[in-house]
C-alpha positions as CSV (number, residue, x, y, z in Angstrom):
1,X,-1.9,61.4,46.5
2,X,0.7,61.8,49.3
3,X,3.4,59.4,50.3
4,X,4.4,58.3,53.9
5,X,6.8,56.2,55.8
6,X,5.6,54.1,58.7
7,X,7.9,52.4,61.1
8,X,7.4,49.3,63.0
9,X,9.7,47.1,65.0
10,X,9.9,43.8,63.3
11,X,9.9,41.8,66.6
12,X,6.6,43.5,67.4
13,X,4.9,43.6,64.0
14,X,6.8,42.9,60.8
15,X,6.1,43.3,57.1
16,X,5.4,39.5,57.1
17,X,2.8,40.1,59.8
18,X,1.2,42.8,57.9
19,X,0.9,40.6,54.8
20,X,-0.6,37.9,56.8
21,X,-3.1,40.4,58.5
22,X,-4.0,42.0,55.1
23,X,-6.1,45.1,55.4
24,X,-6.8,46.6,58.8
25,X,-5.7,49.1,61.4
26,X,-2.1,50.2,61.5
27,X,-0.6,48.2,64.3
28,X,1.8,50.8,65.6
29,X,0.3,52.7,68.5
30,X,1.4,56.3,67.8
31,X,1.8,58.5,70.9
32,X,3.9,61.4,69.4
33,X,2.0,64.5,68.3
34,X,3.9,65.0,65.1
35,X,3.4,61.4,64.1
36,X,-0.3,61.8,65.1
37,X,-0.6,64.8,62.8
38,X,1.0,62.9,59.9
39,X,-1.6,60.1,60.4
40,X,-4.4,62.5,60.6
41,X,-3.2,64.1,57.1
42,X,-3.5,60.6,55.4
43,X,-6.2,60.0,52.9
44,X,-7.4,56.8,51.3
45,X,-5.2,55.9,48.3
46,X,-2.1,57.4,49.8
47,X,0.9,55.2,49.7
48,X,3.5,54.4,52.5
49,X,6.6,52.6,52.9
50,X,6.7,49.9,55.5
51,X,10.0,50.4,57.4
52,X,11.6,47.9,59.9
53,X,13.0,50.0,62.7
54,X,15.6,49.0,65.4
55,X,16.2,45.5,63.7
56,X,17.1,45.6,60.1
57,X,16.6,49.5,59.7
58,X,15.2,49.2,56.1
59,X,12.3,49.9,53.9
60,X,10.8,46.5,53.0
61,X,7.3,47.1,51.6
62,X,4.6,49.3,50.2
63,X,1.2,49.9,51.9
64,X,-1.9,51.7,50.8
65,X,-3.9,53.8,53.2
66,X,-7.6,52.6,53.0
67,X,-9.3,54.9,55.5
68,X,-9.4,58.4,56.8
69,X,-7.8,58.8,60.3
70,X,-10.0,57.8,63.2
71,X,-9.7,57.8,66.9
72,X,-7.4,55.0,68.1
73,X,-9.9,52.5,69.7
74,X,-7.4,51.3,72.3
75,X,-8.5,53.0,75.6
76,X,-5.7,51.6,77.6
77,X,-3.2,53.5,75.4
78,X,-5.5,56.4,74.2
79,X,-7.0,57.7,77.6
80,X,-7.3,61.2,76.3
81,X,-8.8,60.3,72.9
82,X,-6.4,62.6,71.1
83,X,-4.5,59.9,69.2
84,X,-5.6,58.5,65.8
85,X,-4.8,55.6,63.6
86,X,-5.6,54.6,59.9
87,X,-6.4,51.4,58.0
88,X,-3.7,50.2,55.6
89,X,-3.3,47.2,53.3
90,X,0.0,45.7,52.0
91,X,0.6,46.1,48.2
92,X,4.0,44.7,47.5
93,X,7.4,43.8,49.1
94,X,10.5,45.6,47.8
95,X,12.6,43.3,45.8
96,X,15.7,44.7,47.4
97,X,15.2,46.3,50.9
98,X,16.4,49.8,51.1
99,X,18.6,50.2,54.2
100,X,19.1,53.3,56.4
101,X,22.7,53.3,55.2
102,X,21.4,53.4,51.6
103,X,19.2,56.4,52.5
104,X,22.1,58.2,54.3
105,X,24.5,57.8,51.4
106,X,22.1,58.7,48.5
107,X,22.2,62.4,47.5
108,X,18.3,62.7,47.0
109,X,17.4,60.5,50.0
110,X,19.8,61.7,52.7
111,X,17.4,64.4,53.9
112,X,14.5,62.1,54.4
113,X,12.7,62.5,57.7
114,X,13.6,58.9,58.6
115,X,17.3,60.0,58.3
116,X,16.9,63.4,60.1
117,X,14.2,62.6,62.6
118,X,15.0,59.1,63.6
119,X,12.6,58.8,66.4
120,X,9.6,59.8,64.3
121,X,7.4,56.8,63.6
122,X,5.2,58.3,60.8
123,X,6.6,60.7,58.4
124,X,6.0,62.3,55.0
125,X,7.9,61.3,51.9
126,X,8.4,63.6,48.8
127,X,7.4,62.3,45.4
128,X,11.1,62.5,44.4
129,X,12.1,60.4,47.5
130,X,9.4,57.9,46.8
131,X,10.5,57.5,43.1
132,X,14.2,57.1,44.2
133,X,13.4,54.6,46.9
134,X,11.2,52.6,44.5
135,X,14.0,52.5,42.0
136,X,16.4,51.2,44.6
137,X,13.9,48.7,45.8
138,X,13.4,47.2,42.4
139,X,9.8,48.4,42.0
């Protein structure tokens, strides 16, 4: 199993929106090749943090990947057919959201991709980082 962090602006699609939606296509349209490659590497059963970007800047929930990557079906935003998406389902909210400031100040978490590559919307998370964030989040 691999671990990931998926970002979404809460004013466009929040954790609460994901919980209401349940299982389905990841709503964030990814148009960055590194993020696309990360989505393509996901496998069913992988876990991901749901991160509110721009507003809040915090990890708020845990998702499970439920499908292999597939071509993003939105032709208006995927003219080339090169971009992919996955299906996810919400598992649990963090009891204590873990903020970007928390990540930056933590010795194990300060090198996470979300800290170092702030514009990357889908990034890998190491097992050690996963464990530390879950502990901070009360999971």
